[in-house]
PDB file of N, CA, C and O in Angstrom, chain B, residues numbered from 101:
ATOM      1  N   GLN B 101      10.831 -46.740 -68.567  1.00  0.00           N
ATOM      2  CA  GLN B 101       9.878 -46.244 -69.199  1.00  0.00           C
ATOM      3  C   GLN B 101       8.997 -47.025 -69.459  1.00  0.00           C
ATOM      4  O   GLN B 101       7.955 -47.075 -68.807  1.00  0.00           O
ATOM      5  N   THR B 102       9.296 -47.892 -70.615  1.00  0.00           N
ATOM      6  CA  THR B 102       8.786 -49.061 -70.878  1.00  0.00           C
ATOM      7  C   THR B 102       8.387 -50.261 -70.250  1.00  0.00           C
ATOM      8  O   THR B 102       7.469 -51.065 -70.414  1.00  0.00           O
ATOM      9  N   GLU B 103       9.237 -50.160 -69.570  1.00  0.00           N
ATOM     10  CA  GLU B 103       8.736 -51.532 -68.466  1.00  0.00           C
ATOM     11  C   GLU B 103       7.702 -51.092 -67.486  1.00  0.00           C
ATOM     12  O   GLU B 103       6.882 -51.946 -67.150  1.00  0.00           O
ATOM     13  N   LEU B 104       7.583 -49.571 -66.833  1.00  0.00           N
ATOM     14  CA  LEU B 104       6.652 -49.159 -66.118  1.00  0.00           C
ATOM     15  C   LEU B 104       5.263 -48.979 -67.271  1.00  0.00           C
ATOM     16  O   LEU B 104       4.208 -48.742 -66.684  1.00  0.00           O
ATOM     17  N   PHE B 105       5.178 -49.046 -68.470  1.00  0.00           N
ATOM     18  CA  PHE B 105       3.910 -48.902 -69.291  1.00  0.00           C
ATOM     19  C   PHE B 105       3.805 -50.371 -69.211  1.00  0.00           C
ATOM     20  O   PHE B 105       2.871 -50.661 -68.462  1.00  0.00           O
ATOM     21  N   VAL B 106       4.205 -51.074 -69.534  1.00  0.00           N
ATOM     22  CA  VAL B 106       3.970 -52.480 -69.814  1.00  0.00           C
ATOM     23  C   VAL B 106       3.550 -52.729 -68.420  1.00  0.00           C
ATOM     24  O   VAL B 106       2.431 -53.237 -68.494  1.00  0.00           O
ATOM     25  N   ARG B 107       3.923 -52.611 -67.127  1.00  0.00           N
ATOM     26  CA  ARG B 107       3.481 -52.984 -66.177  1.00  0.00           C
ATOM     27  C   ARG B 107       1.722 -52.494 -65.890  1.00  0.00           C
ATOM     28  O   ARG B 107       0.682 -53.124 -65.695  1.00  0.00           O
ATOM     29  N   ALA B 108       2.033 -51.255 -65.978  1.00  0.00           N
ATOM     30  CA  ALA B 108       0.403 -50.172 -65.785  1.00  0.00           C
ATOM     31  C   ALA B 108      -0.377 -51.054 -66.697  1.00  0.00           C
ATOM     32  O   ALA B 108      -1.462 -51.400 -66.231  1.00  0.00           O
ATOM     33  N   LYS B 109      -0.162 -51.387 -67.578  1.00  0.00           N
ATOM     34  CA  LYS B 109      -0.902 -51.925 -69.182  1.00  0.00           C
ATOM     35  C   LYS B 109      -1.712 -53.052 -68.684  1.00  0.00           C
ATOM     36  O   LYS B 109      -2.938 -53.144 -68.636  1.00  0.00           O
ATOM     37  N   LYS B 110      -0.738 -53.958 -68.294  1.00  0.00           N
ATOM     38  CA  LYS B 110      -0.942 -55.288 -67.527  1.00  0.00           C
ATOM     39  C   LYS B 110      -2.012 -55.230 -65.873  1.00  0.00           C
ATOM     40  O   LYS B 110      -2.615 -56.270 -65.607  1.00  0.00           O
ATOM     41  N   MET B 111      -2.146 -54.181 -65.020  1.00  0.00           N
ATOM     42  CA  MET B 111      -2.526 -53.843 -64.161  1.00  0.00           C
ATOM     43  C   MET B 111      -3.835 -53.177 -64.780  1.00  0.00           C
ATOM     44  O   MET B 111      -4.885 -53.720 -64.436  1.00  0.00           O
ATOM     45  N   LEU B 112      -3.928 -52.191 -65.558  1.00  0.00           N
ATOM     46  CA  LEU B 112      -5.549 -51.919 -65.967  1.00  0.00           C
ATOM     47  C   LEU B 112      -5.702 -53.174 -66.334  1.00  0.00           C
ATOM     48  O   LEU B 112      -5.985 -53.865 -65.355  1.00  0.00           O
ATOM     49  N   TYR B 113      -5.615 -54.006 -67.700  1.00  0.00           N
ATOM     50  CA  TYR B 113      -6.306 -54.685 -68.023  1.00  0.00           C
ATOM     51  C   TYR B 113      -6.915 -56.009 -67.084  1.00  0.00           C
ATOM     52  O   TYR B 113      -7.999 -56.592 -67.093  1.00  0.00           O
ATOM     53  N   ASP B 114      -5.892 -56.144 -66.425  1.00  0.00           N
ATOM     54  CA  ASP B 114      -6.086 -57.631 -65.154  1.00  0.00           C
ATOM     55  C   ASP B 114      -7.652 -57.271 -63.828  1.00  0.00           C
ATOM     56  O   ASP B 114      -8.351 -57.924 -63.054  1.00  0.00           O
ATOM     57  N   ASN B 115      -7.500 -55.851 -64.283  1.00  0.00           N
ATOM     58  CA  ASN B 115      -8.553 -55.018 -63.316  1.00  0.00           C
ATOM     59  C   ASN B 115     -10.121 -54.818 -63.961  1.00  0.00           C
ATOM     60  O   ASN B 115     -11.195 -54.648 -63.384  1.00  0.00           O
ATOM     61  N   LEU B 116      -9.787 -54.910 -65.389  1.00  0.00           N
ATOM     62  CA  LEU B 116     -11.122 -54.595 -66.001  1.00  0.00           C
ATOM     63  C   LEU B 116     -12.052 -55.788 -66.415  1.00  0.00           C
ATOM     64  O   LEU B 116     -11.526 -56.853 -66.740  1.00  0.00           O
ATOM     65  N   SER B 117     -12.918 -55.700 -66.415  1.00  0.00           N
ATOM     66  CA  SER B 117     -14.100 -56.273 -66.720  1.00  0.00           C
ATOM     67  C   SER B 117     -15.303 -55.559 -67.587  1.00  0.00           C
ATOM     68  O   SER B 117     -15.526 -54.348 -67.585  1.00  0.00           O
ATOM     69  N   GLU B 118     -16.158 -56.720 -68.452  1.00  0.00           N
ATOM     70  CA  GLU B 118     -16.963 -55.800 -68.893  1.00  0.00           C
ATOM     71  C   GLU B 118     -17.973 -56.724 -68.567  1.00  0.00           C
ATOM     72  O   GLU B 118     -17.783 -57.872 -68.167  1.00  0.00           O
ATOM     73  N   THR B 119     -19.647 -55.869 -68.861  1.00  0.00           N
ATOM     74  CA  THR B 119     -20.747 -56.733 -68.225  1.00  0.00           C
ATOM     75  C   THR B 119     -21.910 -55.604 -69.063  1.00  0.00           C
ATOM     76  O   THR B 119     -21.715 -54.441 -69.417  1.00  0.00           O
ATOM     77  N   GLN B 120     -22.918 -56.306 -69.175  1.00  0.00           N
ATOM     78  CA  GLN B 120     -24.053 -55.877 -69.551  1.00  0.00           C
ATOM     79  C   GLN B 120     -25.518 -55.849 -68.737  1.00  0.00           C
ATOM     80  O   GLN B 120     -26.638 -55.376 -68.924  1.00  0.00           O
ATOM     81  N   ASP B 121     -24.780 -56.699 -67.650  1.00  0.00           N
ATOM     82  CA  ASP B 121     -25.731 -56.688 -66.432  1.00  0.00           C
ATOM     83  C   ASP B 121     -25.402 -55.635 -65.426  1.00  0.00           C
ATOM     84  O   ASP B 121     -24.262 -55.182 -65.320  1.00  0.00           O
ATOM     85  N   LYS B 122     -26.521 -55.204 -64.603  1.00  0.00           N
ATOM     86  CA  LYS B 122     -26.496 -54.471 -63.628  1.00  0.00           C
ATOM     87  C   LYS B 122     -26.002 -54.880 -62.335  1.00  0.00           C
ATOM     88  O   LYS B 122     -25.294 -54.217 -61.575  1.00  0.00           O
ATOM     89  N   ASN B 123     -26.570 -56.347 -62.127  1.00  0.00           N
ATOM     90  CA  ASN B 123     -26.222 -56.980 -60.689  1.00  0.00           C
ATOM     91  C   ASN B 123     -24.783 -57.333 -60.789  1.00  0.00           C
ATOM     92  O   ASN B 123     -24.038 -57.170 -59.823  1.00  0.00           O
ATOM     93  N   GLU B 124     -24.220 -57.972 -62.305  1.00  0.00           N
ATOM     94  CA  GLU B 124     -22.948 -58.304 -62.603  1.00  0.00           C
ATOM     95  C   GLU B 124     -21.641 -56.997 -61.817  1.00  0.00           C
ATOM     96  O   GLU B 124     -20.699 -57.065 -61.027  1.00  0.00           O
ATOM     97  N   LEU B 125     -22.336 -55.911 -62.625  1.00  0.00           N
ATOM     98  CA  LEU B 125     -21.666 -54.816 -62.708  1.00  0.00           C
ATOM     99  C   LEU B 125     -21.638 -54.387 -61.122  1.00  0.00           C
ATOM    100  O   LEU B 125     -20.458 -54.463 -60.780  1.00  0.00           O
ATOM    101  N   ILE B 126     -22.131 -54.132 -60.445  1.00  0.00           N
ATOM    102  CA  ILE B 126     -22.170 -54.211 -58.876  1.00  0.00           C
ATOM    103  C   ILE B 126     -21.169 -55.168 -58.122  1.00  0.00           C
ATOM    104  O   ILE B 126     -20.336 -54.729 -57.329  1.00  0.00           O
ATOM    105  N   GLU B 127     -21.321 -56.655 -58.456  1.00  0.00           N
ATOM    106  CA  GLU B 127     -20.472 -57.930 -58.423  1.00  0.00           C
ATOM    107  C   GLU B 127     -19.040 -57.170 -58.457  1.00  0.00           C
ATOM    108  O   GLU B 127     -18.274 -57.131 -57.494  1.00  0.00           O
ATOM    109  N   PHE B 128     -18.832 -56.650 -59.556  1.00  0.00           N
ATOM    110  CA  PHE B 128     -17.386 -56.139 -59.951  1.00  0.00           C
ATOM    111  C   PHE B 128     -16.956 -55.225 -59.287  1.00  0.00           C
ATOM    112  O   PHE B 128     -15.877 -55.562 -58.799  1.00  0.00           O
ATOM    113  N   ILE B 129     -17.303 -54.016 -58.953  1.00  0.00           N
ATOM    114  CA  ILE B 129     -17.596 -52.889 -58.134  1.00  0.00           C
ATOM    115  C   ILE B 129     -16.889 -53.592 -56.755  1.00  0.00           C
ATOM    116  O   ILE B 129     -15.689 -53.602 -56.484  1.00  0.00           O
ATOM    117  N   ASN B 130     -17.924 -54.133 -56.028  1.00  0.00           N
ATOM    118  CA  ASN B 130     -17.268 -54.475 -55.155  1.00  0.00           C
ATOM    119  C   ASN B 130     -15.831 -55.364 -55.071  1.00  0.00           C
ATOM    120  O   ASN B 130     -15.087 -55.272 -54.095  1.00  0.00           O
ATOM    121  N   LYS B 131     -15.599 -56.072 -56.007  1.00  0.00           N
ATOM    122  CA  LYS B 131     -14.402 -56.404 -56.008  1.00  0.00           C
ATOM    123  C   LYS B 131     -13.495 -55.313 -56.454  1.00  0.00           C
ATOM    124  O   LYS B 131     -12.503 -55.746 -57.041  1.00  0.00           O
ATOM    125  N   LYS B 132     -13.559 -53.944 -56.336  1.00  0.00           N
ATOM    126  CA  LYS B 132     -12.534 -53.087 -57.086  1.00  0.00           C
ATOM    127  C   LYS B 132     -12.022 -53.477 -58.227  1.00  0.00           C
ATOM    128  O   LYS B 132     -10.852 -53.629 -58.578  1.00  0.00           O
ATOM    129  N   LYS B 133     -13.168 -53.644 -58.848  1.00  0.00           N
ATOM    130  CA  LYS B 133     -12.651 -53.771 -60.795  1.00  0.00           C
ATOM    131  C   LYS B 133     -13.454 -52.570 -61.152  1.00  0.00           C
ATOM    132  O   LYS B 133     -14.289 -51.878 -60.570  1.00  0.00           O
ATOM    133  N   MET B 134     -12.683 -52.581 -62.761  1.00  0.00           N
ATOM    134  CA  MET B 134     -13.277 -51.022 -63.580  1.00  0.00           C
ATOM    135  C   MET B 134     -14.306 -51.798 -64.458  1.00  0.00           C
ATOM    136  O   MET B 134     -13.823 -52.871 -64.820  1.00  0.00           O
ATOM    137  N   VAL B 135     -15.318 -51.633 -64.822  1.00  0.00           N
ATOM    138  CA  VAL B 135     -15.762 -51.966 -65.478  1.00  0.00           C
ATOM    139  C   VAL B 135     -16.389 -51.090 -66.440  1.00  0.00           C
ATOM    140  O   VAL B 135     -16.989 -50.031 -66.255  1.00  0.00           O
ATOM    141  N   ASP B 136     -16.037 -51.991 -67.939  1.00  0.00           N
ATOM    142  CA  ASP B 136     -16.940 -51.773 -69.497  1.00  0.00           C
ATOM    143  C   ASP B 136     -18.139 -51.943 -69.423  1.00  0.00           C
ATOM    144  O   ASP B 136     -18.508 -53.077 -69.115  1.00  0.00           O
ATOM    145  N   VAL B 137     -19.268 -50.789 -69.698  1.00  0.00           N
ATOM    146  CA  VAL B 137     -20.867 -50.866 -69.722  1.00  0.00           C
ATOM    147  C   VAL B 137     -20.840 -49.877 -70.743  1.00  0.00           C
ATOM    148  O   VAL B 137     -20.037 -48.993 -71.039  1.00  0.00           O
ATOM    149  N   PRO B 138     -22.121 -50.325 -71.282  1.00  0.00           N
ATOM    150  CA  PRO B 138     -23.214 -49.320 -72.121  1.00  0.00           C
ATOM    151  C   PRO B 138     -23.943 -48.191 -71.182  1.00  0.00           C
ATOM    152  O   PRO B 138     -24.921 -48.378 -70.456  1.00  0.00           O
ATOM    153  N   LEU B 139     -23.405 -47.288 -71.330  1.00  0.00           N
ATOM    154  CA  LEU B 139     -24.424 -46.509 -71.272  1.00  0.00           C
ATOM    155  C   LEU B 139     -25.021 -45.246 -71.918  1.00  0.00           C
ATOM    156  O   LEU B 139     -24.477 -44.935 -72.977  1.00  0.00           O
ATOM    157  N   CYS B 140     -25.939 -44.519 -71.538  1.00  0.00           N
ATOM    158  CA  CYS B 140     -26.713 -43.672 -72.415  1.00  0.00           C
ATOM    159  C   CYS B 140     -26.438 -42.438 -72.053  1.00  0.00           C
ATOM    160  O   CYS B 140     -25.928 -42.349 -70.936  1.00  0.00           O
ATOM    161  N   ASN B 141     -26.616 -41.391 -72.664  1.00  0.00           N
ATOM    162  CA  ASN B 141     -26.186 -39.769 -72.140  1.00  0.00           C
ATOM    163  C   ASN B 141     -27.083 -39.329 -71.190  1.00  0.00           C
ATOM    164  O   ASN B 141     -27.117 -38.102 -71.287  1.00  0.00           O
ATOM    165  N   ASN B 142     -27.690 -39.638 -70.479  1.00  0.00           N
ATOM    166  CA  ASN B 142     -29.006 -39.088 -69.509  1.00  0.00           C
ATOM    167  C   ASN B 142     -28.257 -38.537 -67.979  1.00  0.00           C
ATOM    168  O   ASN B 142     -27.737 -39.613 -67.685  1.00  0.00           O
ATOM    169  N   PRO B 143     -27.953 -37.814 -67.096  1.00  0.00           N
ATOM    170  CA  PRO B 143     -27.418 -37.723 -66.425  1.00  0.00           C
ATOM    171  C   PRO B 143     -28.030 -37.904 -64.924  1.00  0.00           C
ATOM    172  O   PRO B 143     -27.371 -37.506 -63.964  1.00  0.00           O
ATOM    173  N   LYS B 144     -29.553 -38.631 -64.708  1.00  0.00           N
ATOM    174  CA  LYS B 144     -30.123 -39.807 -64.115  1.00  0.00           C
ATOM    175  C   LYS B 144     -29.490 -40.624 -64.025  1.00  0.00           C
ATOM    176  O   LYS B 144     -28.979 -41.011 -62.974  1.00  0.00           O
ATOM    177  N   CYS B 145     -29.371 -41.049 -64.986  1.00  0.00           N
ATOM    178  CA  CYS B 145     -28.494 -42.554 -65.258  1.00  0.00           C
ATOM    179  C   CYS B 145     -27.027 -42.978 -64.643  1.00  0.00           C
ATOM    180  O   CYS B 145     -26.642 -44.065 -64.212  1.00  0.00           O
ATOM    181  N   GLU B 146     -26.422 -41.844 -64.751  1.00  0.00           N
ATOM    182  CA  GLU B 146     -24.827 -41.140 -64.101  1.00  0.00           C
ATOM    183  C   GLU B 146     -25.450 -41.121 -62.441  1.00  0.00           C
ATOM    184  O   GLU B 146     -24.717 -41.578 -61.564  1.00  0.00           O
ATOM    185  N   ALA B 147     -25.976 -40.912 -62.299  1.00  0.00           N
ATOM    186  CA  ALA B 147     -26.426 -40.490 -60.571  1.00  0.00           C
ATOM    187  C   ALA B 147     -26.719 -41.546 -60.217  1.00  0.00           C
ATOM    188  O   ALA B 147     -26.042 -41.929 -59.263  1.00  0.00           O
ATOM    189  N   SER B 148     -27.823 -42.570 -60.737  1.00  0.00           N
ATOM    190  CA  SER B 148     -28.190 -43.749 -60.195  1.00  0.00           C
ATOM    191  C   SER B 148     -27.448 -44.810 -60.431  1.00  0.00           C
ATOM    192  O   SER B 148     -27.742 -45.861 -59.861  1.00  0.00           O
ATOM    193  N   LEU B 149     -26.277 -44.750 -61.365  1.00  0.00           N
ATOM    194  CA  LEU B 149     -25.390 -45.786 -61.107  1.00  0.00           C
ATOM    195  C   LEU B 149     -24.780 -45.303 -60.113  1.00  0.00           C
ATOM    196  O   LEU B 149     -24.602 -46.182 -59.270  1.00  0.00           O
ATOM    197  N   LYS B 150     -24.291 -44.118 -59.751  1.00  0.00           N
ATOM    198  CA  LYS B 150     -23.031 -43.810 -58.468  1.00  0.00           C
ATOM    199  C   LYS B 150     -24.005 -44.454 -57.055  1.00  0.00           C
ATOM    200  O   LYS B 150     -23.496 -45.141 -56.169  1.00  0.00           O
ATOM    201  N   SER B 151     -25.283 -44.107 -57.090  1.00  0.00           N
ATOM    202  CA  SER B 151     -25.713 -44.338 -55.982  1.00  0.00           C
ATOM    203  C   SER B 151     -26.095 -46.044 -55.907  1.00  0.00           C
ATOM    204  O   SER B 151     -26.084 -46.692 -54.860  1.00  0.00           O
ATOM    205  N   ASP B 152     -26.438 -46.606 -57.299  1.00  0.00           N
ATOM    206  CA  ASP B 152     -26.447 -47.938 -56.820  1.00  0.00           C
ATOM    207  C   ASP B 152     -25.362 -48.873 -56.556  1.00  0.00           C
ATOM    208  O   ASP B 152     -25.457 -49.948 -55.964  1.00  0.00           O
ATOM    209  N   THR B 153     -24.123 -48.244 -57.156  1.00  0.00           N
ATOM    210  CA  THR B 153     -23.000 -48.823 -56.956  1.00  0.00           C
ATOM    211  C   THR B 153     -22.351 -48.271 -55.426  1.00  0.00           C
ATOM    212  O   THR B 153     -21.142 -48.471 -55.316  1.00  0.00           O
ATOM    213  N   GLY B 154     -22.798 -47.829 -54.647  1.00  0.00           N
ATOM    214  CA  GLY B 154     -22.310 -47.283 -53.586  1.00  0.00           C
ATOM    215  C   GLY B 154     -20.512 -46.279 -54.016  1.00  0.00           C
ATOM    216  O   GLY B 154     -19.426 -46.520 -53.490  1.00  0.00           O
ATOM    217  N   GLY B 155     -20.763 -45.378 -54.923  1.00  0.00           N
ATOM    218  CA  GLY B 155     -20.079 -44.281 -55.482  1.00  0.00           C
ATOM    219  C   GLY B 155     -19.748 -44.789 -56.465  1.00  0.00           C
ATOM    220  O   GLY B 155     -18.956 -43.936 -56.868  1.00  0.00           O
ATOM    221  N   ALA B 156     -19.740 -45.688 -57.324  1.00  0.00           N
ATOM    222  CA  ALA B 156     -18.830 -45.641 -58.339  1.00  0.00           C
ATOM    223  C   ALA B 156     -19.231 -44.838 -59.646  1.00  0.00           C
ATOM    224  O   ALA B 156     -20.419 -44.970 -59.938  1.00  0.00           O
ATOM    225  N   LYS B 157     -18.582 -44.138 -60.382  1.00  0.00           N
ATOM    226  CA  LYS B 157     -18.508 -43.589 -61.581  1.00  0.00           C
ATOM    227  C   LYS B 157     -17.974 -43.380 -62.699  1.00  0.00           C
ATOM    228  O   LYS B 157     -16.788 -43.685 -62.582  1.00  0.00           O
ATOM    229  N   THR B 158     -18.244 -42.940 -63.978  1.00  0.00           N
ATOM    230  CA  THR B 158     -17.718 -42.879 -65.058  1.00  0.00           C
ATOM    231  C   THR B 158     -16.552 -42.544 -65.374  1.00  0.00           C
ATOM    232  O   THR B 158     -16.470 -41.323 -65.236  1.00  0.00           O
ATOM    233  N   LEU B 159     -15.636 -42.958 -65.714  1.00  0.00           N
ATOM    234  CA  LEU B 159     -13.537 -42.832 -65.924  1.00  0.00           C
ATOM    235  C   LEU B 159     -13.496 -42.473 -66.947  1.00  0.00           C
ATOM    236  O   LEU B 159     -12.588 -41.674 -67.175  1.00  0.00           O
ATOM    237  N   PHE B 160     -14.212 -42.758 -67.844  1.00  0.00           N
ATOM    238  CA  PHE B 160     -13.658 -42.914 -69.286  1.00  0.00           C
ATOM    239  C   PHE B 160     -14.451 -43.515 -70.009  1.00  0.00           C
ATOM    240  O   PHE B 160     -14.836 -44.677 -69.875  1.00  0.00           O
ATOM    241  N   ILE B 161     -14.892 -42.342 -71.255  1.00  0.00           N
ATOM    242  CA  ILE B 161     -15.705 -42.764 -72.550  1.00  0.00           C
ATOM    243  C   ILE B 161     -14.522 -43.089 -73.419  1.00  0.00           C
ATOM    244  O   ILE B 161     -13.455 -42.514 -73.634  1.00  0.00           O
ATOM    245  N   ASP B 162     -15.368 -44.803 -74.079  1.00  0.00           N
ATOM    246  CA  ASP B 162     -14.398 -44.995 -75.546  1.00  0.00           C
ATOM    247  C   ASP B 162     -15.078 -44.488 -76.449  1.00  0.00           C
ATOM    248  O   ASP B 162     -16.113 -45.067 -76.777  1.00  0.00           O
ATOM    249  N   THR B 163     -14.718 -43.353 -77.058  1.00  0.00           N
ATOM    250  CA  THR B 163     -15.242 -43.043 -78.295  1.00  0.00           C
ATOM    251  C   THR B 163     -14.821 -44.181 -79.852  1.00  0.00           C
ATOM    252  O   THR B 163     -15.204 -44.205 -81.022  1.00  0.00           O
ATOM    253  N   ASN B 164     -13.913 -44.940 -79.073  1.00  0.00           N
ATOM    254  CA  ASN B 164     -13.588 -45.710 -80.666  1.00  0.00           C
ATOM    255  C   ASN B 164     -14.499 -46.658 -80.775  1.00  0.00           C
ATOM    256  O   ASN B 164     -14.856 -47.055 -81.885  1.00  0.00           O
ATOM    257  N   ARG B 165     -15.029 -47.182 -79.565  1.00  0.00           N
ATOM    258  CA  ARG B 165     -16.049 -48.424 -79.423  1.00  0.00           C
ATOM    259  C   ARG B 165     -16.924 -47.914 -79.873  1.00  0.00           C
ATOM    260  O   ARG B 165     -17.125 -46.716 -79.677  1.00  0.00           O
ATOM    261  N   LYS B 166     -18.021 -48.959 -80.905  1.00  0.00           N
ATOM    262  CA  LYS B 166     -19.100 -48.362 -81.705  1.00  0.00           C
ATOM    263  C   LYS B 166     -20.449 -49.240 -81.030  1.00  0.00           C
ATOM    264  O   LYS B 166     -20.579 -50.462 -80.964  1.00  0.00           O
ATOM    265  N   ILE B 167     -21.384 -48.171 -80.563  1.00  0.00           N
ATOM    266  CA  ILE B 167     -22.431 -48.745 -80.008  1.00  0.00           C
ATOM    267  C   ILE B 167     -23.407 -50.003 -81.021  1.00  0.00           C
ATOM    268  O   ILE B 167     -24.043 -49.376 -81.867  1.00  0.00           O
ATOM    269  N   LEU B 168     -23.550 -50.851 -81.084  1.00  0.00           N
ATOM    270  CA  LEU B 168     -24.689 -51.660 -81.996  1.00  0.00           C
ATOM    271  C   LEU B 168     -25.854 -51.976 -81.630  1.00  0.00           C
ATOM    272  O   LEU B 168     -26.628 -52.089 -82.580  1.00  0.00           O
ATOM    273  N   SER B 169     -26.303 -52.170 -80.603  1.00  0.00           N
ATOM    274  CA  SER B 169     -28.188 -52.332 -80.357  1.00  0.00           C
ATOM    275  C   SER B 169     -27.993 -52.350 -78.602  1.00  0.00           C
ATOM    276  O   SER B 169     -29.026 -52.363 -77.933  1.00  0.00           O
ATOM    277  N   GLU B 170     -26.695 -52.350 -77.917  1.00  0.00           N
ATOM    278  CA  GLU B 170     -26.603 -52.462 -76.703  1.00  0.00           C
ATOM    279  C   GLU B 170     -27.386 -51.537 -76.202  1.00  0.00           C
ATOM    280  O   GLU B 170     -27.486 -50.475 -76.818  1.00  0.00           O
ATOM    281  N   LYS B 171     -28.192 -51.758 -74.843  1.00  0.00           N
ATOM    282  CA  LYS B 171     -29.048 -51.098 -73.881  1.00  0.00           C
ATOM    283  C   LYS B 171     -28.272 -50.620 -72.807  1.00  0.00           C
ATOM    284  O   LYS B 171     -27.607 -51.450 -72.187  1.00  0.00           O
ATOM    285  N   CYS B 172     -28.228 -49.276 -72.425  1.00  0.00           N
ATOM    286  CA  CYS B 172     -27.738 -48.755 -71.338  1.00  0.00           C
ATOM    287  C   CYS B 172     -27.793 -49.915 -69.863  1.00  0.00           C
ATOM    288  O   CYS B 172     -28.472 -50.938 -69.779  1.00  0.00           O
ATOM    289  N   ILE B 173     -27.226 -49.569 -69.238  1.00  0.00           N
ATOM    290  CA  ILE B 173     -26.827 -50.853 -68.115  1.00  0.00           C
ATOM    291  C   ILE B 173     -28.111 -50.419 -67.066  1.00  0.00           C
ATOM    292  O   ILE B 173     -28.536 -51.292 -66.310  1.00  0.00           O
ATOM    293  N   VAL B 174     -28.666 -49.172 -67.040  1.00  0.00           N
ATOM    294  CA  VAL B 174     -29.397 -48.388 -66.053  1.00  0.00           C
ATOM    295  C   VAL B 174     -30.573 -48.173 -66.351  1.00  0.00           C
ATOM    296  O   VAL B 174     -31.444 -48.594 -65.590  1.00  0.00           O
ATOM    297  N   CYS B 175     -30.853 -47.616 -67.279  1.00  0.00           N
ATOM    298  CA  CYS B 175     -32.398 -47.787 -67.627  1.00  0.00           C
ATOM    299  C   CYS B 175     -32.666 -48.598 -69.171  1.00  0.00           C
ATOM    300  O   CYS B 175     -33.685 -48.574 -69.862  1.00  0.00           O
ATOM    301  N   ASN B 176     -32.037 -48.940 -69.292  1.00  0.00           N
ATOM    302  CA  ASN B 176     -32.688 -49.811 -70.648  1.00  0.00           C
ATOM    303  C   ASN B 176     -33.047 -49.303 -71.986  1.00  0.00           C
ATOM    304  O   ASN B 176     -33.730 -49.859 -72.846  1.00  0.00           O
ATOM    305  N   SER B 177     -32.367 -47.948 -72.015  1.00  0.00           N
ATOM    306  CA  SER B 177     -32.850 -47.341 -73.362  1.00  0.00           C
ATOM    307  C   SER B 177     -31.468 -47.707 -74.191  1.00  0.00           C
ATOM    308  O   SER B 177     -30.532 -48.332 -73.693  1.00  0.00           O
ATOM    309  N   LYS B 178     -31.510 -47.176 -75.627  1.00  0.00           N
ATOM    310  CA  LYS B 178     -30.421 -47.522 -76.390  1.00  0.00           C
ATOM    311  C   LYS B 178     -29.202 -46.445 -75.458  1.00  0.00           C
ATOM    312  O   LYS B 178     -29.346 -45.456 -74.740  1.00  0.00           O
ATOM    313  N   ALA B 179     -27.900 -47.311 -75.961  1.00  0.00           N
ATOM    314  CA  ALA B 179     -26.873 -46.666 -74.902  1.00  0.00           C
ATOM    315  C   ALA B 179     -26.327 -45.828 -76.094  1.00  0.00           C
ATOM    316  O   ALA B 179     -26.631 -46.202 -77.227  1.00  0.00           O
ATOM    317  N   ASP B 180     -25.738 -45.000 -75.974  1.00  0.00           N
ATOM    318  CA  ASP B 180     -24.944 -44.029 -76.646  1.00  0.00           C
ATOM    319  C   ASP B 180     -23.603 -44.147 -76.738  1.00  0.00           C
ATOM    320  O   ASP B 180     -23.053 -43.776 -77.775  1.00  0.00           O
ATOM    321  N   TYR B 181     -22.730 -44.771 -75.495  1.00  0.00           N
ATOM    322  CA  TYR B 181     -21.560 -44.751 -75.572  1.00  0.00           C
ATOM    323  C   TYR B 181     -20.909 -46.067 -74.781  1.00  0.00           C
ATOM    324  O   TYR B 181     -21.897 -46.622 -74.300  1.00  0.00           O
ATOM    325  N   TRP B 182     -19.729 -46.835 -74.413  1.00  0.00           N
ATOM    326  CA  TRP B 182     -19.087 -47.428 -73.754  1.00  0.00           C
ATOM    327  C   TRP B 182     -18.457 -46.501 -72.779  1.00  0.00           C
ATOM    328  O   TRP B 182     -18.201 -45.320 -73.012  1.00  0.00           O
ATOM    329  N   ALA B 183     -18.213 -47.169 -71.603  1.00  0.00           N
ATOM    330  CA  ALA B 183     -17.949 -46.398 -70.308  1.00  0.00           C
ATOM    331  C   ALA B 183     -16.960 -47.041 -69.528  1.00  0.00           C
ATOM    332  O   ALA B 183     -17.213 -48.168 -69.103  1.00  0.00           O
ATOM    333  N   TYR B 184     -15.749 -46.446 -69.239  1.00  0.00           N
ATOM    334  CA  TYR B 184     -15.341 -47.420 -68.184  1.00  0.00           C
ATOM    335  C   TYR B 184     -15.813 -47.015 -66.459  1.00  0.00           C
ATOM    336  O   TYR B 184     -15.210 -46.045 -66.001  1.00  0.00           O
ATOM    337  N   VAL B 185     -16.712 -47.617 -65.634  1.00  0.00           N
ATOM    338  CA  VAL B 185     -17.150 -47.234 -64.404  1.00  0.00           C
ATOM    339  C   VAL B 185     -16.399 -47.770 -63.392  1.00  0.00           C
ATOM    340  O   VAL B 185     -15.984 -48.922 -63.519  1.00  0.00           O
ATOM    341  N   GLY B 186     -16.153 -47.126 -62.399  1.00  0.00           N
ATOM    342  CA  GLY B 186     -15.521 -47.929 -61.501  1.00  0.00           C
ATOM    343  C   GLY B 186     -15.162 -46.475 -59.778  1.00  0.00           C
ATOM    344  O   GLY B 186     -15.335 -45.260 -59.677  1.00  0.00           O
ATOM    345  N   LYS B 187     -14.755 -47.309 -59.033  1.00  0.00           N
ATOM    346  CA  LYS B 187     -14.577 -46.022 -57.648  1.00  0.00           C
ATOM    347  C   LYS B 187     -12.976 -45.553 -58.023  1.00  0.00           C
ATOM    348  O   LYS B 187     -12.041 -46.208 -58.484  1.00  0.00           O
ATOM    349  N   THR B 188     -13.076 -44.265 -57.656  1.00  0.00           N
ATOM    350  CA  THR B 188     -11.808 -43.943 -57.189  1.00  0.00           C
ATOM    351  C   THR B 188     -11.199 -43.465 -55.742  1.00  0.00           C
ATOM    352  O   THR B 188     -11.760 -42.594 -55.078  1.00  0.00           O
ATOM    353  N   TYR B 189     -10.397 -43.902 -55.462  1.00  0.00           N
ATOM    354  CA  TYR B 189      -9.518 -44.126 -53.905  1.00  0.00           C
ATOM    355  C   TYR B 189      -9.074 -43.362 -53.465  1.00  0.00           C
ATOM    356  O   TYR B 189      -8.475 -43.525 -52.401  1.00  0.00           O
TER     357      TYR B 189
END
C-alpha cells in the first residue's frame, strides 16, 4: 500500500501545474495537466472556465492555502480560494 501511495502521489504532482494566467491554464489543460488556479466563488466564472477550456472543471478546492492578493483567473476580481482544475476522462 505504501508503494502504491508513493507512486500515486508522484503521478499527481508530476501532472500538476500552477498558473494565474488564463492562456497558460488553457495550454496546461490541452496537455492533460491538472492546474492549481485562483478562483472566485461566482458560478458564472465556473461556467466560463468550463467553456473556455473545453470542459475543465473544479476538481478540488484547497482550503489550507490562503488567498493573499490573487485575482480570479476568469473575471479578475478578488479570488476566494485556490482550486485544482482539470478534465475528467
